[in-house]
C-alpha positions in Angstrom: 82.1 13.1 -90.1 80.8 14.1 -92.9 82.4 17.3 -94.4 80.5 20.1 -96.1 80.8 23.0 -99.2 82.5 25.8 -97.7 84.6 24.3 -94.6 87.8 24.2 -93.8 89.6 22.0 -96.0 86.6 21.8 -98.2 86.5 24.0 -101.9 84.6 27.0 -102.2 81.4 26.8 -102.1 79.2 28.6 -104.7 77.0 31.2 -104.3 74.8 33.5 -105.3 74.6 37.3 -104.4 72.3 40.4 -103.6 72.7 44.3 -102.7 72.3 45.8 -99.7 70.2 48.7 -101.0 68.6 51.7 -98.9 64.8 52.9 -99.1 62.8 55.2 -98.6 58.7 53.0 -97.3 56.1 54.6 -96.2 55.9 53.0 -92.2 52.7 50.6 -91.9 52.6 48.6 -88.7 49.9 45.6 -88.6 48.3 45.3 -85.6 45.0 43.5 -84.3 42.9 44.0 -81.5 39.6 44.7 -80.0 36.3 46.9 -80.6 35.6 49.6 -77.2 33.1 51.8 -76.3 33.8 55.3 -77.4 32.2 56.1 -73.8 30.9 53.8 -71.5 28.9 54.8 -68.2 26.8 53.2 -65.2 24.0 55.3 -64.5 23.4 56.2 -60.6 20.7 57.5 -59.2 21.0 61.0 -56.8 18.4 59.8 -54.2 17.3 56.9 -52.6 13.8 55.5 -53.5 11.3 52.8 -54.6 11.8 52.0 -58.3 7.8 53.0 -59.6 9.1 52.0 -63.3 12.0 50.6 -65.5 11.0 50.4 -69.2 14.0 50.2 -70.6 15.3 46.8 -71.7 19.2 46.3 -72.7 19.6 46.4 -75.9 17.4 49.8 -76.2 18.8 53.2 -77.6 18.2 55.8 -75.6 19.0 59.9 -76.3 20.7 61.9 -74.2 18.2 63.7 -72.3 15.6 63.0 -73.4 14.9 59.4 -72.1 13.1 58.6 -69.1 15.0 55.0 -67.9 13.6 54.8 -64.7 11.0 56.9 -62.1 11.3 56.8 -58.3 8.8 56.7 -56.6 8.1 60.4 -55.1 4.6 60.9 -53.3 6.4 61.7 -50.1 8.8 64.1 -51.6 6.0 65.9 -53.2 3.9 66.6 -50.0 7.1 67.4 -48.1 7.7 70.0 -51.0 4.1 71.2 -51.2 4.2 71.8 -46.9 8.2 74.4 -47.8 6.6 76.0 -49.9 3.1 76.8 -47.6 5.9 77.9 -45.2 8.0 80.4 -46.9 4.4 82.2 -48.3 3.4 82.6 -44.7 7.5 83.9 -44.6 7.1 86.4 -47.4 4.2 87.7 -45.9 5.3 88.4 -42.9 8.3 89.6 -44.1 6.2 92.2 -46.2 4.4 93.2 -43.2 7.4 94.2 -41.7 9.1 96.1 -44.9 5.6 98.1 -44.7 4.9 98.7 -41.0 1.5 99.1 -39.5 -1.3 101.2 -42.0 -1.8 104.8 -40.9 -5.8 103.9 -39.4 -3.8 100.8 -37.3 -1.4 103.7 -35.7 -5.0 105.9 -35.5 -6.0 102.4 -34.1 -3.5 101.8 -31.3 -3.8 105.4 -30.7 -7.8 105.3 -29.6 -6.6 102.5 -27.6 -3.4 104.6 -25.8 -6.2 107.5 -24.9 -8.2 104.8 -23.3 -5.8 103.0 -21.2 -4.3 106.8 -20.3 -8.4 108.5 -19.2 -8.8 104.6 -17.2 -5.2 105.5 -15.2 -6.4 109.0 -14.4 -9.0 108.1 -13.1 -8.0 104.9 -10.7 -5.2 107.5 -9.5 -8.3 109.6 -8.0 -10.0 107.0 -6.9 -6.5 105.8 -5.0 -6.4 109.8 -4.1 -10.1 109.6 -2.4 -9.6 106.2 -0.8 -6.4 107.1 0.7 -7.6 110.0 2.7 -10.5 108.3 3.3 -8.9 105.3 5.3 -7.2 108.4 7.3 -10.9 108.9 8.3 -11.9 104.9 9.0 -13.8 105.5 6.6 -12.7 103.2 4.6 -10.7 99.1 5.1 -7.5 98.9 4.4 -8.1 95.6 2.0 -10.6 98.3 0.4 -7.7 101.3 0.3 -5.3 98.4 -1.5 -7.7 97.3 -4.3 -8.5 99.7 -5.1 -4.1 100.9 -6.1 -4.4 97.4 -7.1 -6.9 98.4 -9.8 -4.6 101.2 -10.6 -1.2 99.4 -11.1 -2.8 97.1 -13.4 -4.3 99.9 -15.3 -1.2 101.4 -15.6 0.7 98.6 -16.8 -1.7 97.8 -19.5 -2.0 102.1 -20.7 2.1 101.6 -21.1 2.1 98.2 -23.0 -0.3 100.1 -25.4 2.2 103.2 -25.5 5.1 100.9 -26.2 3.2 99.5 -28.6 1.8 102.6 -30.3 6.5 103.6 -30.1 7.0 100.7 -32.6 4.4 101.1 -35.1 5.0 104.7 -35.2 8.9 103.9 -35.6 8.2 100.7 -37.4 9.9 97.3 -36.9 14.1 97.2 -36.0 16.3 96.3 -38.7 17.5 93.6 -36.9 13.6 91.7 -36.6 13.6 92.5 -40.3 17.1 90.6 -40.9 15.2 87.8 -39.2 12.7 87.6 -40.8 14.7 88.1 -44.5 17.0 85.2 -43.3 13.5 83.0 -42.8 12.7 83.4 -46.4 16.3 82.5 -47.6 16.2 79.0 -45.2 12.8 78.1 -46.4 13.6 79.8 -50.5 16.4 76.7 -50.4 14.1 74.3 -48.3 12.2 74.0 -51.4 14.8 74.3 -54.0 16.4 71.4 -51.9 13.1 69.9 -51.7 11.6 70.5 -55.8 15.8 69.6 -57.1 15.0 65.8 -55.4 11.2 65.4 -57.3 13.5 66.1 -60.2 16.1 63.6 -59.4 12.6 60.2 -59.2 13.1 61.0 -63.1 16.2 59.4 -64.0 16.7 60.3 -67.4 20.1 58.8 -70.4 22.9 61.5 -69.1 24.1 60.5 -73.1 23.2 58.9 -76.1 23.9 54.5 -76.1 22.8 51.2 -75.9 21.6 50.4 -72.4 23.5 46.4 -72.0 22.3 46.4 -68.4 19.8 46.6 -65.9 20.4 47.1 -62.5 17.0 48.0 -60.6 13.5 46.4 -61.5 10.0 47.7 -60.7 9.2 48.1 -56.9 13.2 47.3 -55.9 14.5 50.1 -53.6 17.4 51.7 -54.4 21.0 53.3 -52.2 21.3 57.1 -53.2 24.2 56.4 -55.2 22.9 52.7 -56.2 23.5 51.2 -60.0 20.6 52.1 -62.1 22.3 51.0 -66.1 24.9 50.8 -68.4 25.3 52.9 -71.7 27.8 52.8 -74.3 28.0 55.0 -76.7 29.1 53.5 -80.6 28.5 56.6 -82.2 32.4 56.2 -82.5 34.3 53.5 -81.4 37.9 52.8 -79.8 40.0 50.5 -81.4 42.6 49.6 -78.9 45.6 47.0 -80.6 48.7 46.6 -79.3 51.3 48.0 -80.5 55.4 46.3 -80.6 57.8 48.6 -78.9 60.4 48.8 -81.7 57.2 50.1 -84.1 56.1 52.3 -81.0 58.7 55.4 -82.1 56.8 55.7 -85.4 53.2 55.7 -84.4 51.7 59.4 -83.7 48.9 60.7 -82.8 45.9 61.6 -85.7 48.3 58.9 -88.0 45.4 57.1 -90.4 44.4 53.4 -90.5 42.7 51.0 -91.9 40.7 48.9 -90.2 38.5 45.9 -90.9 36.3 43.8 -89.1 36.0 39.7 -88.9 32.1 40.1 -88.4 31.8 42.9 -91.7 33.3 41.2 -94.1 34.4 42.6 -97.1 34.4 46.1 -96.0 37.1 48.5 -94.6 37.1 51.9 -92.7 39.1 54.9 -91.4 40.2 55.6 -88.4 42.6 57.7 -86.7 44.8 57.6 -83.7 43.5 59.0 -81.0 45.4 57.6 -77.5 49.0 56.3 -77.5 49.2 54.7 -73.4 52.4 55.2 -72.6 53.1 52.1 -70.2 53.5 49.0 -71.9 52.3 45.2 -70.5 55.9 44.0 -68.9 54.7 40.3 -70.4 54.6 41.5 -74.5 55.9 44.8 -74.3 53.4 46.0 -76.6 51.7 49.8 -75.6 48.5 50.3 -76.2 46.7 52.2 -78.7 43.5 53.3 -79.4 42.2 54.1 -82.7 38.8 56.0 -83.4 36.8 55.0 -86.4 33.4 56.6 -87.2 30.7 53.8 -87.0 27.7 53.7 -89.8 24.4 54.9 -88.8 22.6 51.7 -88.0 25.6 51.4 -85.7 27.3 48.5 -87.5 30.4 48.5 -84.6 29.7 46.3 -81.9 32.1 47.0 -79.1 34.4 43.3 -78.5 34.6 43.3 -82.1 37.9 41.7 -83.5 39.4 44.3 -85.8 42.7 44.0 -88.4 44.7 47.3 -88.4 47.4 48.8 -90.5 48.6 51.5 -89.6 50.1 53.8 -91.5 53.3 55.8 -89.4 53.1 59.2 -91.8 56.3 60.1 -93.7 58.4 57.6 -95.4 62.2 57.1 -93.7 64.8 55.7 -94.9 65.9 51.8 -94.5 68.4 49.1 -95.2 66.8 46.1 -96.9 68.1 43.0 -97.9 66.9 40.5 -100.2 63.9 38.1 -98.6 66.4 35.0 -98.9 69.5 35.9 -98.1 68.0 35.8 -94.5 68.1 32.2 -92.9 68.0 30.7 -89.3 70.6 29.1 -87.3 68.7 28.1 -83.6 66.9 31.4 -82.1 68.5 33.7 -84.3 68.7 35.5 -87.5 71.2 36.0 -89.5 73.0 37.0 -92.7 76.3 36.3 -95.0 77.6 39.4 -96.3 80.5 38.3 -98.8 83.9 39.9 -98.4 86.6 38.8 -101.7 86.0 35.2 -101.3 85.3 35.0 -97.6 81.2 34.8 -96.0 80.9 36.2 -93.0 78.1 35.2 -90.5 76.0 38.3 -89.3 73.1 37.8 -87.0 70.3 40.7 -87.3 67.0 41.5 -86.4 64.0 41.6 -89.3 61.5 43.8 -89.7 58.8 44.5 -92.7 58.7 43.2 -95.9 58.8 45.6 -99.1 58.4 44.3 -102.9 60.8 40.9 -102.5 63.0 42.7 -99.6 63.0 42.9 -96.3 64.0 45.3 -93.6 66.9 44.9 -90.8 66.4 46.8 -88.0 69.8 45.2 -86.4 72.2 44.5 -87.6 76.0 45.5 -89.5 75.3 45.9 -92.6 75.3 49.2 -95.3 74.2 49.4 -98.4 76.3 48.0 -101.6 77.0 45.1 -99.0 76.6 42.2 -101.6 74.8 39.3 -99.2 74.5 36.1 -99.9 70.8 34.7 -101.6 71.1 31.6 -102.7 73.9 28.8 -101.6 73.5 30.4 -97.6 71.6 27.4 -96.1 74.7 25.5 -95.2 77.7 28.3 -94.6 79.3 28.8 -92.3 81.4 31.1 -90.6 83.8 32.2 -92.4 83.6 29.4 -95.4 85.6 30.3 -98.3 82.8 31.1 -101.6 82.4 31.7 -104.9 80.2 34.1 -106.9 78.5 32.5 -110.0 76.0 34.9 -111.9 72.0 34.4 -110.9 69.8 32.5 -112.7 67.4 34.6 -115.2 63.8 34.2 -115.5 
């Protein structure tokens, strides 16, 4: 079995050492991600109907509230609306008549009619008395008397109806009749408004400004209420979604600045800011989704789905422990550093972080500023091995 320098029973291993230092370094987290639209929506219909027109295609730019995406057939709705408007006009006229009451000349006409009916009643009453007298003397038959009485009763009934109608005209219509007429007007107004709204809904306008990415209907197709019409994305600004490791997420705050570049747009960089930090990690990768808002160009050069490279600038510089890069060696699946104490090297497992000017950050490990660590000769060094420090070569 070969014996290596630095093992027990062999001479000390010559090594070169460096020093553990504490530095304040502005944190930058390098991550990659992909572009998402600032807003993505599926436009649906509010009413059912046949598609009469659908002029926009995928990729077309649409403006909020202005661009007509599709039109549904509105003929039946327009006919129903016209009929409802006519009913409303009649109901309003009836309400006006009830509130106004009859004109003076109409009331005078009713009074004249009552007087006429009264005169006929008085005449027929006398005929009944005369016929009754003749009946007692057997000068008329019972049937003639009955006929005279029936004529009187009919005239009396007509007179009473006419008199009641005159009283109503003189007093005006009852409050409950006017209230019922007002309720009918309100019902028809609501019906007309609903039908007018439905007619307007047959013209389907874009609810946002953006690009059509998918059509779900064609001309002549029936669309159910709530059915899909088109997908629209807003790219005025985009969101770059990146996964941030759990060891770095504590450093990231909403509003932090980020430098973003896209492989599809070589030579160009963009400045964005952290807008959303999603506090639910992916259990497999232990990363947290972070969304960075980046203003797009006027020609919308940044497209949804593009690959992005992001450098997150995470606020003020924080003090951290650093060692020279060459101090870190790998043993199996672990990273280790050898600390020199007097003439002996002690193995310390570590976890590394950022690099900075030839140094590497220690995010985990029992190291403190001022410790001496082996930077040359540590490739075959073992724990507790004897070492002899030699000076570093000068360049």
